[in-house]
GUZA-128416 format. One record per residue: residue number from 1; chain; x, y, z of N, C-alpha, C in turn. Coordinates in steps of 0.02 Angstrom, whole numbers. Layout:
N
{site NUM "A" {X Y Z} {X Y Z} {X Y Z}},
...
//
This chain:
141
{site 1 "A" {-1309 -1403 1717} {-1369 -1416 1680} {-1421 -1363 1697}},
{site 2 "A" {-1422 -1338 1759} {-1471 -1287 1777} {-1459 -1222 1740}},
{site 3 "A" {-1395 -1208 1720} {-1381 -1148 1682} {-1414 -1150 1614}},
{site 4 "A" {-1418 -1211 1584} {-1449 -1218 1518} {-1522 -1199 1519}},
{site 5 "A" {-1555 -1208 1575} {-1626 -1193 1581} {-1640 -1122 1605}},
{site 6 "A" {-1589 -1084 1616} {-1597 -1016 1639} {-1604 -1010 1714}},
{site 7 "A" {-1595 -1065 1751} {-1600 -1064 1823} {-1531 -1053 1852}},
{site 8 "A" {-1525 -1008 1901} {-1459 -996 1929} {-1429 -1059 1960}},
{site 9 "A" {-1364 -1066 1957} {-1329 -1123 1986} {-1329 -1117 2061}},
{site 10 "A" {-1329 -1174 2095} {-1326 -1172 2169} {-1264 -1135 2192}},
{site 11 "A" {-1270 -1104 2251} {-1215 -1065 2279} {-1153 -1109 2287}},
{site 12 "A" {-1095 -1080 2264} {-1032 -1116 2271} {-1012 -1153 2208}},
{site 13 "A" {-1055 -1158 2159} {-1035 -1191 2096} {-1019 -1138 2044}},
{site 14 "A" {-972 -1152 2003} {-949 -1103 1953} {-993 -1107 1891}},
{site 15 "A" {-1011 -1049 1866} {-1047 -1045 1802} {-996 -1029 1748}},
{site 16 "A" {-1014 -1040 1686} {-966 -1026 1632} {-939 -955 1634}},
{site 17 "A" {-980 -906 1653} {-956 -837 1654} {-910 -824 1713}},
{site 18 "A" {-912 -867 1765} {-869 -859 1824} {-799 -887 1812}},
{site 19 "A" {-792 -929 1762} {-727 -961 1750} {-677 -910 1723}},
{site 20 "A" {-615 -922 1739} {-562 -877 1714} {-559 -881 1639}},
{site 21 "A" {-551 -824 1605} {-547 -826 1532} {-485 -864 1509}},
{site 22 "A" {-493 -897 1453} {-436 -935 1425} {-382 -885 1405}},
{site 23 "A" {-321 -905 1414} {-265 -862 1396} {-265 -852 1321}},
{site 24 "A" {-263 -789 1300} {-262 -773 1229} {-189 -771 1206}},
{site 25 "A" {-176 -798 1147} {-107 -792 1122} {-93 -719 1105}},
{site 26 "A" {-30 -700 1112} {-11 -631 1096} {-24 -619 1022}},
{site 27 "A" {-65 -569 1008} {-81 -552 939} {-33 -498 915}},
{site 28 "A" {-13 -503 853} {30 -453 823} {-11 -390 810}},
{site 29 "A" {13 -334 834} {-20 -270 822} {21 -233 769}},
{site 30 "A" {-7 -224 709} {32 -192 656} {50 -120 671}},
{site 31 "A" {111 -102 655} {134 -33 660} {136 -6 589}},
{site 32 "A" {84 30 569} {79 55 501} {127 113 490}},
{site 33 "A" {150 119 429} {194 175 410} {155 240 409}},
{site 34 "A" {190 295 417} {158 360 411} {137 374 340}},
{site 35 "A" {173 347 291} {157 355 221} {158 286 188}},
{site 36 "A" {104 248 197} {103 180 171} {102 179 95}},
{site 37 "A" {133 128 67} {133 119 -5} {75 74 -26}},
{site 38 "A" {75 54 -88} {21 16 -118} {7 -49 -79}},
{site 39 "A" {57 -90 -67} {47 -155 -35} {26 -148 38}},
{site 40 "A" {56 -101 73} {38 -90 143} {-33 -65 149}},
{site 41 "A" {-54 -21 103} {-123 4 105} {-173 -52 95}},
{site 42 "A" {-155 -102 54} {-200 -160 45} {-208 -198 111}},
{site 43 "A" {-154 -203 149} {-158 -237 214} {-200 -195 264}},
{site 44 "A" {-193 -129 261} {-231 -85 305} {-306 -95 292}},
{site 45 "A" {-324 -99 229} {-395 -108 211} {-420 -175 237}},
{site 46 "A" {-379 -226 232} {-399 -294 252} {-403 -302 328}},
{site 47 "A" {-360 -267 365} {-353 -276 437} {-418 -259 473}},
{site 48 "A" {-445 -308 511} {-507 -300 550} {-567 -278 509}},
{site 49 "A" {-568 -295 445} {-623 -275 401} {-673 -332 397}},
{site 50 "A" {-735 -317 417} {-788 -369 419} {-806 -395 350}},
{site 51 "A" {-786 -362 297} {-801 -385 230} {-754 -441 207}},
{site 52 "A" {-703 -455 247} {-656 -509 231} {-672 -569 275}},
{site 53 "A" {-656 -629 251} {-666 -689 293} {-627 -682 358}},
{site 54 "A" {-652 -712 410} {-623 -705 477} {-548 -721 479}},
{site 55 "A" {-527 -773 442} {-456 -792 444} {-411 -744 404}},
{site 56 "A" {-440 -698 365} {-400 -650 326} {-401 -580 356}},
{site 57 "A" {-435 -571 412} {-441 -504 442} {-381 -483 482}},
{site 58 "A" {-338 -529 499} {-278 -511 536} {-218 -508 489}},
{site 59 "A" {-169 -470 510} {-108 -461 469} {-50 -486 510}},
{site 60 "A" {-9 -528 479} {49 -555 515} {108 -508 508}},
{site 61 "A" {156 -517 552} {217 -477 550} {254 -488 484}},
{site 62 "A" {254 -550 460} {287 -567 396} {253 -531 338}},
{site 63 "A" {186 -532 337} {149 -498 283} {165 -423 282}},
{site 64 "A" {166 -393 341} {178 -321 345} {249 -304 323}},
{site 65 "A" {298 -342 347} {367 -327 327} {378 -339 252}},
{site 66 "A" {347 -391 225} {352 -404 153} {320 -347 113}},
{site 67 "A" {262 -324 136} {228 -269 101} {270 -206 102}},
{site 68 "A" {300 -191 160} {342 -132 165} {403 -138 120}},
{site 69 "A" {433 -198 116} {490 -209 72} {471 -200 -1}},
{site 70 "A" {414 -228 -21} {392 -221 -91} {377 -148 -107}},
{site 71 "A" {346 -113 -60} {331 -42 -71} {396 -2 -79}},
{site 72 "A" {445 -18 -38} {509 18 -42} {543 5 -109}},
{site 73 "A" {542 -58 -132} {571 -74 -197} {535 -38 -254}},
{site 74 "A" {468 -37 -250} {429 -2 -302} {445 73 -301}},
{site 75 "A" {451 101 -241} {465 173 -237} {535 188 -265}},
{site 76 "A" {583 146 -248} {652 156 -273} {653 152 -350}},
{site 77 "A" {616 104 -377} {612 97 -450} {579 159 -481}},
{site 78 "A" {525 182 -450} {491 243 -473} {538 303 -470}},
{site 79 "A" {574 309 -414} {619 365 -404} {675 364 -457}},
{site 80 "A" {702 304 -471} {755 298 -520} {730 315 -590}},
{site 81 "A" {670 291 -607} {640 307 -672} {628 382 -677}},
{site 82 "A" {603 412 -624} {590 484 -624} {655 523 -634}},
{site 83 "A" {707 502 -600} {772 537 -605} {798 533 -677}},
{site 84 "A" {793 474 -708} {815 466 -777} {774 510 -824}},
{site 85 "A" {709 511 -813} {664 550 -856} {680 624 -849}},
{site 86 "A" {691 648 -788} {709 718 -778} {772 736 -817}},
{site 87 "A" {821 693 -815} {884 706 -850} {873 708 -926}},
{site 88 "A" {834 660 -951} {822 657 -1023} {777 714 -1048}},
{site 89 "A" {731 736 -1006} {684 789 -1027} {719 856 -1036}},
{site 90 "A" {774 865 -1003} {809 929 -1008} {840 940 -1077}},
{site 91 "A" {853 886 -1113} {885 892 -1179} {836 919 -1231}},
{site 92 "A" {853 975 -1264} {811 1003 -1316} {820 968 -1383}},
{site 93 "A" {878 939 -1394} {893 908 -1458} {880 832 -1455}},
{site 94 "A" {817 814 -1442} {798 744 -1439} {765 727 -1505}},
{site 95 "A" {787 672 -1536} {754 652 -1598} {684 625 -1584}},
{site 96 "A" {643 621 -1635} {573 603 -1628} {564 535 -1595}},
{site 97 "A" {600 484 -1617} {592 417 -1590} {610 414 -1516}},
{site 98 "A" {664 448 -1498} {685 449 -1428} {634 487 -1385}},
{site 99 "A" {608 542 -1411} {558 580 -1374} {493 541 -1366}},
{site 100 "A" {473 505 -1418} {413 464 -1415} {420 409 -1363}},
{site 101 "A" {478 376 -1364} {491 322 -1315} {492 351 -1244}},
{site 102 "A" {524 408 -1235} {527 441 -1170} {458 461 -1145}},
{site 103 "A" {416 485 -1191} {348 504 -1174} {309 444 -1147}},
{site 104 "A" {315 387 -1181} {281 326 -1158} {308 302 -1091}},
{site 105 "A" {374 305 -1082} {404 285 -1018} {380 331 -962}},
{site 106 "A" {374 396 -977} {350 443 -927} {279 428 -907}},
{site 107 "A" {237 411 -955} {168 393 -939} {165 330 -896}},
{site 108 "A" {206 280 -913} {209 219 -872} {233 234 -801}},
{site 109 "A" {282 277 -796} {308 295 -730} {255 333 -690}},
{site 110 "A" {217 376 -724} {162 411 -690} {110 362 -664}},
{site 111 "A" {93 311 -705} {45 260 -682} {72 222 -622}},
{site 112 "A" {135 204 -624} {166 169 -567} {164 214 -505}},
{site 113 "A" {184 276 -513} {187 323 -457} {119 337 -426}},
{site 114 "A" {66 336 -467} {0 352 -439} {-23 299 -390}},
{site 115 "A" {4 239 -393} {-15 186 -346} {30 181 -286}},
{site 116 "A" {81 223 -282} {130 216 -229} {113 255 -165}},
{site 117 "A" {63 296 -167} {43 332 -107} {77 399 -99}},
{site 118 "A" {74 426 -39} {95 495 -26} {168 510 -42}},
{site 119 "A" {212 462 -35} {283 475 -47} {295 495 -119}},
{site 120 "A" {258 465 -166} {268 480 -237} {231 542 -259}},
{site 121 "A" {183 565 -220} {142 622 -240} {183 686 -251}},
{site 122 "A" {239 692 -218} {281 751 -226} {309 754 -297}},
{site 123 "A" {329 697 -324} {359 694 -390} {308 693 -447}},
{site 124 "A" {247 672 -434} {199 663 -487} {183 727 -526}},
{site 125 "A" {170 785 -494} {156 845 -533} {214 866 -579}},
{site 126 "A" {274 858 -554} {333 876 -594} {340 829 -654}},
{site 127 "A" {330 764 -642} {333 716 -697} {277 729 -747}},
{site 128 "A" {217 745 -723} {161 759 -767} {176 820 -811}},
{site 129 "A" {205 871 -781} {224 930 -820} {276 913 -873}},
{site 130 "A" {325 872 -854} {376 850 -902} {346 809 -958}},
{site 131 "A" {297 767 -941} {263 726 -991} {225 771 -1040}},
{site 132 "A" {193 822 -1014} {157 870 -1056} {204 907 -1104}},
{site 133 "A" {262 927 -1078} {312 961 -1120} {334 915 -1177}},
{site 134 "A" {348 853 -1160} {368 805 -1212} {312 795 -1263}},
{site 135 "A" {251 791 -1239} {194 784 -1285} {188 842 -1333}},
{site 136 "A" {199 903 -1308} {197 963 -1351} {254 960 -1402}},
{site 137 "A" {313 939 -1381} {369 934 -1427} {353 884 -1483}},
{site 138 "A" {321 829 -1464} {304 778 -1514} {251 803 -1563}},
{site 139 "A" {203 841 -1538} {150 866 -1582} {175 918 -1631}},
{site 140 "A" {226 956 -1611} {254 1008 -1656} {288 977 -1716}},
{site 141 "A" {313 918 -1710} {353 888 -1765} {309 861 -1818}},
//
């Protein structure tokens, strides 16, 4: 009670600051990827960010592994689409409808890739150039 009034406690009695700290549960420390994808970057932004509610500032191991898995699937899908587009863009004898469809698919793939982070950045300029070539082919017709 004397601590509440700002008076020091008698010698030999423990004050709240003298008590041993409560054991903290082991907290998960996220190991971020060197090249995080879209979902992992969202977790990085949220982690220890004062703009988020207190209960949302930590990242669980399950959330991180799920985010990494989703990012990997998105990147594989982007990579597969890019590979298909590269193969199709090489053909000079593409009819108008096929070229138009390919142009739209390339734009969608570019939009997907722009959200994937650094791993996709290598392919984006090449895809953009291919999309421009297709656009010019379509305008000529």
